[in-house]
matplotlib code that plots the C-alpha trace (Angstrom):
import matplotlib.pyplot as plt

x = [-40.8, -40.1, -37.9, -38.1, -34.4, -34.8, -35.1, -31.6, -28.9, -25.5, -24.3, -21.7, -22.6, -24.1, -24.1, -27.9, -27.3, -26.2, -29.6, -30.0, -26.2, -26.6, -29.5, -27.2, -23.7, -25.0, -25.9, -23.3, -24.8, -23.6, -20.3, -19.3, -17.5, -16.1, -13.0, -15.3, -16.5, -20.2, -21.5, -23.4, -24.7, -25.8, -22.9, -20.4, -22.1, -22.0, -18.3, -17.5, -19.4, -17.7, -14.1, -14.0, -16.8, -16.8, -13.1, -12.7, -11.9, -14.5, -17.0, -20.6, -23.9, -26.2, -29.6, -33.3, -35.3, -32.2, -32.2, -28.8, -29.0, -25.3, -22.0, -19.5, -15.8, -13.1, -9.4, -7.0, -3.4, -0.6, 2.8, 3.4, 0.3, -2.1, -3.7, -5.4, -8.2, -10.0, -13.8, -15.7, -19.4, -22.0, -25.8, -28.5, -29.5, -33.2, -32.2, -30.1, -31.0, -33.1, -30.6, -29.9, -26.1, -25.8, -27.5, -25.5, -22.1, -23.0, -23.7, -20.5, -18.3, -19.3, -18.8, -15.4, -14.0, -15.3, -14.2, -10.8, -9.7, -6.2, -7.8, -7.6, -8.2, -10.8, -10.4, -12.3, -11.3, -14.2, -14.1, -14.6, -17.8, -19.4, -21.3, -23.7, -20.9, -19.3, -22.6, -22.9, -19.4, -19.9, -23.3, -21.6, -18.8, -15.9, -13.7, -12.6, -8.8, -7.8, -7.8, -5.5, -5.0, -4.9, -4.9, -7.2, -7.7, -11.2, -11.8, -8.9, -9.9, -7.7, -9.7, -9.1, -10.3, -11.1, -9.7, -11.9, -11.1, -12.9, -10.8, -11.8, -11.6, -14.1, -17.7, -19.3, -22.8, -25.6, -26.3]
y = [-34.1, -31.0, -31.5, -29.4, -28.7, -28.3, -32.1, -32.5, -33.2, -34.8, -37.2, -40.0, -43.3, -46.2, -49.9, -49.6, -47.5, -50.5, -51.0, -47.3, -47.0, -49.8, -48.0, -45.2, -46.8, -49.6, -47.2, -46.6, -43.2, -42.2, -44.2, -43.3, -40.1, -41.8, -43.9, -46.4, -49.4, -49.9, -52.0, -55.1, -56.5, -55.3, -57.3, -55.3, -52.1, -53.2, -54.1, -50.8, -48.8, -50.8, -50.8, -47.5, -45.0, -45.5, -45.2, -42.3, -39.0, -37.0, -38.9, -38.1, -39.5, -37.1, -37.8, -36.9, -37.7, -39.6, -41.9, -42.1, -40.8, -39.9, -39.0, -36.3, -37.0, -34.7, -35.8, -33.6, -33.4, -33.8, -32.3, -28.9, -29.3, -29.9, -26.5, -28.1, -30.6, -32.2, -32.6, -35.0, -36.0, -38.2, -38.2, -40.7, -40.2, -39.7, -36.5, -34.9, -31.3, -30.6, -28.5, -31.3, -31.6, -27.8, -27.8, -30.8, -29.5, -26.1, -27.7, -29.7, -26.8, -25.0, -28.1, -28.9, -25.4, -25.8, -29.4, -29.0, -25.5, -26.1, -26.4, -23.0, -24.3, -26.8, -27.9, -30.0, -31.6, -31.9, -33.6, -31.0, -32.8, -32.8, -29.6, -30.3, -30.7, -27.5, -25.7, -27.1, -25.7, -22.4, -21.8, -22.4, -19.9, -22.1, -20.4, -22.2, -21.8, -23.6, -26.6, -29.6, -31.5, -35.3, -35.1, -37.8, -41.4, -42.8, -46.4, -46.5, -43.3, -40.2, -37.0, -33.3, -31.7, -28.2, -27.3, -25.3, -23.9, -22.3, -20.6, -20.5, -16.7, -16.6, -15.6, -19.0, -19.8, -20.2, -23.9]
z = [25.4, 27.4, 30.5, 33.6, 34.0, 37.8, 37.8, 36.5, 39.1, 39.3, 42.0, 42.6, 40.9, 42.8, 42.1, 41.8, 38.7, 36.6, 34.7, 33.9, 33.1, 30.5, 28.8, 27.7, 27.8, 25.7, 22.9, 20.2, 19.6, 23.1, 23.2, 19.6, 20.8, 23.9, 24.5, 26.2, 24.4, 24.1, 27.0, 26.3, 29.6, 33.0, 34.6, 32.5, 33.6, 37.3, 37.1, 35.4, 38.0, 40.9, 39.5, 37.6, 38.5, 42.3, 42.9, 40.4, 42.2, 40.3, 38.1, 38.5, 37.2, 35.3, 36.7, 36.2, 39.3, 40.6, 37.6, 35.7, 32.2, 31.6, 33.2, 33.7, 34.5, 35.5, 35.4, 37.3, 36.2, 38.7, 39.7, 38.2, 36.0, 38.9, 38.2, 35.1, 34.8, 31.8, 31.6, 29.6, 29.5, 27.7, 27.8, 26.8, 23.2, 24.2, 26.1, 23.4, 22.5, 25.5, 27.5, 30.0, 29.2, 29.4, 32.8, 34.2, 33.0, 34.4, 37.8, 37.5, 36.7, 39.9, 42.0, 40.4, 41.2, 44.8, 45.3, 43.6, 44.6, 43.2, 39.7, 37.9, 34.4, 33.2, 29.6, 27.2, 23.9, 21.4, 18.0, 15.3, 14.0, 17.5, 17.1, 20.0, 22.5, 21.3, 21.8, 25.4, 26.3, 24.6, 26.4, 29.7, 28.9, 27.8, 25.2, 22.1, 22.1, 18.9, 16.7, 17.4, 14.2, 14.3, 18.1, 19.4, 18.6, 19.3, 18.5, 16.0, 14.2, 14.5, 14.9, 14.8, 18.0, 19.3, 22.7, 25.1, 28.5, 31.4, 34.1, 37.8, 37.5, 34.6, 35.3, 36.1, 35.0, 37.4, 37.9]

ax = plt.figure().add_subplot(projection="3d")
ax.plot(x, y, z, "-o")
ax.set_aspect("equal")
plt.show()
């Protein structure tokens, strides 16, 4: 299935996204690399959107034709570290390998540096076995800076991760 990447957009979540949200957030293939548990009901999805996604300062839904198929979150640090932010994302399994994550993260990066002008460094931590996510970041221009051994615990398993960064002064991709 070829996807016209011009149909890909990102936007804030809405309570009406609960059904579509559950389609991808209820899939262990998607949530396996996330700190989130796999969702099991539309009610759980609705509560999560209401209590977590909507109040979050920078969490967006990845959409095709305005239908939620994934997410991108940015977490800004505070105090003396407020110049840094962390980015994470997930995408419905049915859309893997089609350029959608690359397109959505590219759009997000431009928006983040515009929306959060104090952020100079956007960084991502990617499990060493998650080759697809590494490729997404590299296509956009993120630089792999190093390996952090036994750094991240996801669902009780400790993982090695690569750290990637993109600076606001780097040549940004066209969305």
